[in-house]
N, C-alpha and C positions, 0 to 999 in steps of 0.2 A: 566169500567171493574167491573163485579159483584164479590162480595165476595163469597167464598166457605163455605157453611154451612155443616159441617161434621155431625151435629145432624140429618140431613135428609137422610144420607147415609144408605144403606142396612145393612152394617156390624155394624154401630154404634147402630142402633135401635135394633139389635139382638145380641148385644155384650154379654149379660148375658147368652143367650141360647148357644152361641158359647163357652163361658167360661165353663159352666156346661157340655156341650157335651165333651169338651176336658178332663175335670176331669173324666167323665164317661169312656171314652176310656182309659185314663191313669190308672184308677182304675182297670178295667177288665184286662188290660195287666199286671199290676204290681202284682195283686193277682195270676194270672195264672203263671207268672214267679216264684213268691214266693212259690206257692204250689208244683210245679213240678220240679223246677230247683234249686232255692236258698231259704233256705238251702235244701240240699238233705238229706233224712233220717227222722227218727221219734225220738221224745224226750221221756223221761220217762213219762211225763204227757200224751202223746198220747197213750202210752202203757197202762197206768192205766185206761184211758178212755175206751179203748177196753175191758179191763177186767170187768170194772163196767157195761158196756152195755151188755156184754154176761151173766152176773150173775143176771140180773133182774128177779124177781119172781113176775109175774103179779097177781098171786093168793092172795098174801098177801100185795100188794102195797097199797091197800086202807087204811091200818092202820099201815103199817111199810114201810116207804119210805126212800130212800137215798137222800142225798143232791144233788142238780142239777138233780133231777129225770126227769124233762121234756126234758132236753138235752139228757140224756141216752136213754130215750124211742125213741126219734127221731133217734138217732144214731144207735140203735139196728135195727130199721126198714131199714135204709139205708144199714147197713152191711149185713143184710139178703138178700138184693137185689143184691148188687154189690160185696159182699165178702170183705175179708181183703186185700185191695190193696190201692193205693194212692187215687183213686176216692172214694172208700167206706169210708176210714178213714177221709178224709179231706173235703168231699163235704158239710157236715153240717156247718162246720166252715166257709167255703167259702161263702155259702149262707147267713149266719148270718153276715159275714163281709161286704158283698155287701149291705145288708139291713142297717147295721150300718152306712156305708159311706153315703148312700142316706139319712138316718135319720139325719146325721150330717149336710149335705148340707141344708136340709129343716129347721132344727133347727136354723142354723146360719142365714138363710134368714128371719126367724121370729124375731130374736134378733137384727140383724145388717143389714146394707145396702147390696145390691146385690154384690157390688164390694168387700167388706170385706168378705162376705160369700165365694166368689170364691177363694180369696187369702188364707184365713184360712183353707178352705177345702183342697186346694192343699198341704199346709204344713202338715195337719193332715194325709192324706192318703199316704204320702210319708215318714212318720216316720218309723223307724225300728220296734218300738213297735206295731204299727197298722198292718203293713204288716206281721209280724211274728205271732201275735195272730190270725189273720184271716185265717191262713192256717195251724195252728198247729194241728188241729184235736182233741182238748181237750176243757174242759169247760172254759178255760181261756178267750175265746172270749166273754163269757157272761159278764165279767167285763167292756167290752166296749159296748156291745149290750144293756143291760138293762138300764144303766144310760141314754144313748141316747134316747131310746124309751120312757122311763118314762118322761123324761124332754120334749121331743117333744110333746107327747100326752097331758101333763099338760099345755104346752104353747098353744096348739090348743084349749083346753077347756077354758083356761083363756081368750083368744082373741075371743072366740065364732065365729070361722071361719065356713065356710060352712060345713054342716053335723056334727055340734058340738055334737049332741046327740050320734052319733056313736063313736066319739072320747071319749066321757064321759064313755061309757060302755067299750070300748077298754082299757082305762086307768085302770079301776078297774081290768079287766082280766089280763092285763100285770103286774099290781102291785102284784096280787096274785101269778102269775107264777114266778115273780122275787124273791119272798120271799123264794123260794127253793134254791136260790143262796146266799152264805155267803156275808155279808156286804150290800146287796141290801136294807136292812131295813134303813140304814143310808141315802140313797138317798131319800127314802120316808119321813123320819123324817125331812130332810132339806127342802123338799117341803112343808111338813105340818107346820113346824115352820115358814117358810116364809109366809104361808097363815094366820097363827094366828097373826103374828107381823105386817104385812103390811095391812093398811086399804083398799087399792084398791082390794087386793086379797080377803079379808073378804067380801067385797061388792059383788064380782063376785060369791063367793060360796053361798051367801044368795039368789042370783038370779037364781041359777041352779034349774031346775024342780025337785021336790021331787020324782016324779015317776021314772025318769031316775037314780037318786041317789039310790033309793031302788033297782032297777034292777041291777045296778052295784055292790052294796054291797052284794046282794044275790049271784050273780055269784062269787064274790070274796070269800065269805064264803064257798061255795060249793067246789071251787078249793083248798082252804086251809084246808079243813076238814081232809084229810089224814095227812098233816103235823102237824096240831094241836094235833091229836091223838098220832102221833109218839113222839112229844115233851113231851106230858103228860106221856108217858111210859118211855121215856129216855130223861131227861132234858139236858144231854150233847149235844144233837143235837141242842138245842136252843143256847147253848153257842158257838157252832161252827158257827152258823148263825150270831152271833154277832161278830165273829172274835176273840173270846177269845181262846188263844192257850192252848194246854194241858200242856205245860211247859212254864213258863214265862221266859223272857230273864234274864240272870244272871246279866247283867249290862245295865242299861238304856242308859248310855253314849255310850256304844258300839253299842247299837241298833240305837241310834240317828246318830252315825257316818255312820253306814251301810245305813240308810235311806237317809242321805245326799249324799252318793256316788251314790245312784240310780238316783238322780236328778241333781247332780252337779259334778259327776265324769267324767269330759270331757276328761281326759287324759287316760282313760281306757275303754275297751269295756266290762268289766265284765268277770266273770268266769262261769256264769250260761248259760242255753240254750237260754235265752232271752237277747238281747243286751241292755246295759245300757250306758249312762243315757237315759231317756225317750225322751227328746228333746235336740237338739244341743245347743251350747253356744249362738248363735245368737237368736234362738227362745226363749231360757230361759230369755234372757235380755228383750225381748218384753213382756214375761209373767210377769216378775217382775214389769215392768212398768204398765201393765194391772192391777196387784194386787194393786199397789199404787193408780191408778185411781179408782178402785172399792172401796177401803177404803175411799177415798175422797168423793165418791158419794154413800155412804152406804144406803141412803134413797130410792134408786131405787129398783124395783122388782128384776132386774137382779143381782144387787150387794147383795141383801138379800140372794138369792138362792146360789150364788157362795160362799160367805163368810160362810154361815151356813154349806154348804157342806164341806168346808175345815176344819172348826173348829170341826165338828163332827168326821171327819175321821182321823184327825191328831193323836189323842191319840191311835186309833186302829193301825195305821201304825207304831207307835213307838214300840208297842209290837209285831207287825206282819209286818216287813219290806217287806216281799215277796209279799204283796198285792199292789204292786206299781201301777198296771194297773187301779185300781179303781179310781185313781186321774186323769186319762187321760182326761176325759170330762171337769171337772172344769178348768184344765190347758188349754185346747183348747179354752174355753170361755174367759179365761184371755188373751190368745194369740190374739183372735179376738178383745177384748177390747183394748189391746195395739195398734194393727194395726189401729183401728178406731180412737183412740185419736191422733196418729201420723199424720194420714191423715187430720183429722179435724183441728189440730193445724196449719198445713201448709196452708190449705184453709183459715184459719182465718187471716193469715198474708197477704194473697193476695186475698181478697174477690171479687174484681172486675177485676182482671187481668187474662184473660183466658190463656195467654201464660205461666205465672208463675204457674197456677194451673196444666196445662198439664206437665210442666217441673218437678213439684214435684212428678208426678207419675213415672218418669223414674228411680230415685234412689230407689223408693219403689219396683218397678217391678224387678230391678236388685237384690235388697236385697232378695226378696222372691224367685226369680229364683235361686240365689246362695244357699239359705238354702235348697231348694228342691233338687238341684243337689248334694249338699254335703250329704244330708240325704240318697239319693239313693246309692251314691258311698260308703258311710260308711256301709250301709246295705249289699250291694253286696260283698264287700271285707271282711267284718267282719264275715259273715256266711260261707264264703268259705275258708278263710285263717287264721283266728285267732285261734291258737291251743286250747286255754282254752274254746272256744265256740264250735268249730267243734267236739271235743271229746264227747260232750253231745248228739250227734245224732247217731242213729243206723239204719242200712239198713237191719237187719236180717229178719224182717217180709216181706220185699219186695223181697227177693231172696230165699225163702224156696224152696228146691228141690222138684220136683214132684215125691214123693215116698209115699207109703201107710202108712209107719210108721216113726215117728220122735222121736228119743231118746233125752231127754233133762235132764238137771240137776234139782234137787228138787227146786231150787230157780227160775227156769224158767217155772215150770209146769203150774202155774196159767195163764201166758201169752199165752202159746201155747195151753192150753185147750180152751182159749177164741177163738183162731184162728180156732181150730177144731170145735167149735160150729157153725161156718159159712162155714165149709168145710167138707161135709160128707165123703169125700174120704181120710181123714187124721186121723190117730190114734196116740195119744201121749203116750209115755211110758218113764219110768225112768231107765229101764234095757234094755240092748242091746240084740236083738234076734240073733239067730245063722245064719240062712240062708236066711230069708225073705229080699227082697230089702228094705233098710231103709237108713236113714241119721241120723247123730249124730251132735249135736250142738258143738260149740267150748268149751263151759263150761263142757259138758258131755263127751268130747273125752278123752280117757285114753291112746291112743297110742299103745294098745295091738294088734290091727288088722290093716293091711294095707288097706286103702280105695281104691276104684276104681277111684274116682275122688274127687276133693276138690273145693268147692265153695268159692270164695274169693271176697273181696272188695278192692278198691284202696287206702286204708289207709296205712300209713307208719308203723303202728304196729297193731298186732292182725288182720291181713288181712284175715286169714283163718277163715271162719265162719261156714261152714258145711262140714262134711266128709261123702261122699256117698258110700254105699256098695250095690253091685248088684250081 
């Protein structure tokens, strides 16, 4: 009787394609659900993003630019096409989120084995942090997007993979665009410091063609010219890019406690619009083990980059705990490092026993599957039923009545003026007209006139959002 060789089977030979295909299907499904069903509504950050996009002044942008200008330019174009609705507001974030997820998979495949890349990618795309930021419709997604893209392109350049000349130029272009986003400079500094300190990376840089480096640096300077001029005129812009707050925290200990709650507050979902902590308890234990292994193997290129990243960003996070998302990528790499070491340790115990090697995969798959399901369940229930989180979402922009005039309070005018920018049939006023068909927002409603109808939402309080007069 012949033995069955599973290594020649169709599924075994294509197991990584199957794994990545399942991740892609799960990713598209989860982002679609997150964008249009959970959570429902828009955050204050999404509102501010719409305002900033509508107020772009292209005539002065070459010497006076706002932070995250590339994002706002793209969102302005999308809103001009689709209008202020769920698709127009969230499409850019969704596209950047999908690119980020694909970039994470490619990055993990360059740094780790295919199996570890599949497992770590599944854990990453099913975290509440990733799902929320990729559908929020604000610049927050850039704190995931730029670190992944920069590290992936730097890895492709260092490994001199096919078309490495194109990756070289794309890295400089991406680096320049990323510098319009706060804290991105620390990602570049960590990559640069690793290059200077590690002999292998220094050797690679010396071997890069000078012509391609010159083309990349020229493109980088051209893209950065408006930002450089802006910082020269207003140095405070440079401080914001470095993550220096306008007001320093009154207590470093209180700031440290808040930062610790963002990563280790497993008994609370948080009170902000974004659910905390970033990773669940099980994933965080693997991350801590990965950190331990990275410190033990600090001489490797991967450990250099991860540890430099953490050391540079930690002081910034202490004074700015709200920038939690910027640490998502190094934590993901530590998670993959921990998973790889666990698997390698098991294989080291049974180097020649195929049954023990396969048996070791079963508890690992159960562990990862449990973490994925727990993360998805926590995300779904948290964003739909946690009172401290749900109250941070508004449906007002999605249910504006179809009337020619909208009466708003002074504090709302900038937001609804932004909506009117993309809707030629809407006029925004702060005083109520006498006879013209119009609607009044809840904040501007005085109760002096009886409305013909009321637009409501399904919340337990403040359900009436617009009062319509015809």
